[in-house]
N, C-alpha and C positions, 0 to 999 in steps of 0.2 A: 257449506259443502267442504268436505275434506279432500284435498288434492294431494296425490302422491304419497298417501299414508299406507303403511303396511296393513295386513289383515289381523293385527292383534287387537284384543278387547280386554277390558279390565272392569272390575266391579268392587266397590268398597262400601261399608256401612258404619255409622257411628250414631251416638245419641248423647244428649246433654241433660242437665238437671231440670230444665224447664219443660220437659215433655216433648221437645223437638227432636227430630231424627234427620239424619243426612244419609242419603243413598246416592253414591256417585257411580255412574256407569259411563264408560267410554267405549264407543264402537266406531269402526271406520265406516265411512260412507256419507251420503247426503242425509241430513236430518229427516227430511220428509219421507225418505225411503226406509230408513232404519227405525224411526220412531213414529209410525203413522198415527198413533193415538195422541201424540203431542201432549202427554200428561205430566211433564216435568214442571215443578214449581219455578225452576231457574234454568235457563239455557244460556250457556256461555259460548260466545264466538270469539276466539282469541286470534287477533291479527288476521281476520277472515276476509277482509276486502269487500265488505258488504257494499260500499260505495265506489269501488273500483270498477270502471266500465267493463273490463273483460270478465269480471266475476258477477256483476249485477244480475244478469239473466239467470244464473244458476241459483241465486239466493231467493228469487221471486217465489217459487213454490214453497220453500221452507217458511218464509216470512208470511205468506198467505195462510199457510196451515196454522202457524202460531196465532195469527190474528183471528181466525175462525173458531178456535177452540172454545168450548163452553165454559171453562174455568180460567180465570185470569192468572197469568204467570209473569215472570220477569225475564227480559232478554238483556244480557250484559254483553257489550261489544267492546273489544280493544282494537287499537289501530297502531300501525307502524309510525305514523307521523301526525302532528297536530292538524295539518291540512286534510289528511284522509279522515280523521275523526270528525272534523267539521262537515265534510261532504256526507259522511255516513249519517250523522245526526240529522242533517237537513233532509236527506232522502227518507229516513225512517219517520220523521215527523210529518213530512208531506204525504207519504203514502199510507202510513199505518197509525198515525198519531190520534189518540183519543184523550179526552179529559178524564182524570182519575178522581172520582168522588171519595173524599176522606171521611164522610159521615159515618161509615160503618167501622172506622178505625180511629176512634178519638185519641188513643194514646199516641199513635203515629202522627196524627194531625197536629197534636200539641207539640211534639218533638220537632216536626218540620217547621212549624211556625217560629219556634225559637231559633232554629238554624237560619231561617231566611233573613234574620236581622244581622247575621255575622257575615264576614268575608269568606269566600271560598278558599281552600277546599272544605267541604262540609263533611262531618263525620258524626254519626249518631253517638251520643254520649253513653247510651245504655242499651241493653237488649230490650226489645219490645215483645213481650210474650202475649 
């Protein structure tokens, strides 16, 4: 949920040589109200307080909507403190965590297997098209 933000919106588009495209759209409001189709490939919650007690109830409808959508997507969450991040990860795994089968993405599975042998932080060494 966006708290205390103005009524401004913005939209940007870009493409790369691999046939991928990026459409970035920012609108004020609660995600589940502003984007009821929940059709984004990536949703970014920046310092959103997903695991903070006073904001937790507001995030429930958005996280439930993302979990119910017919097509899988990614949710990226940032936090103000390491402790907040740990609480948020624990909450998200407990309530919405699912196993992700990599059988349909052999290139990604191979890259992740190689990363698992390394020490964090992990970074993909190449684009996976």
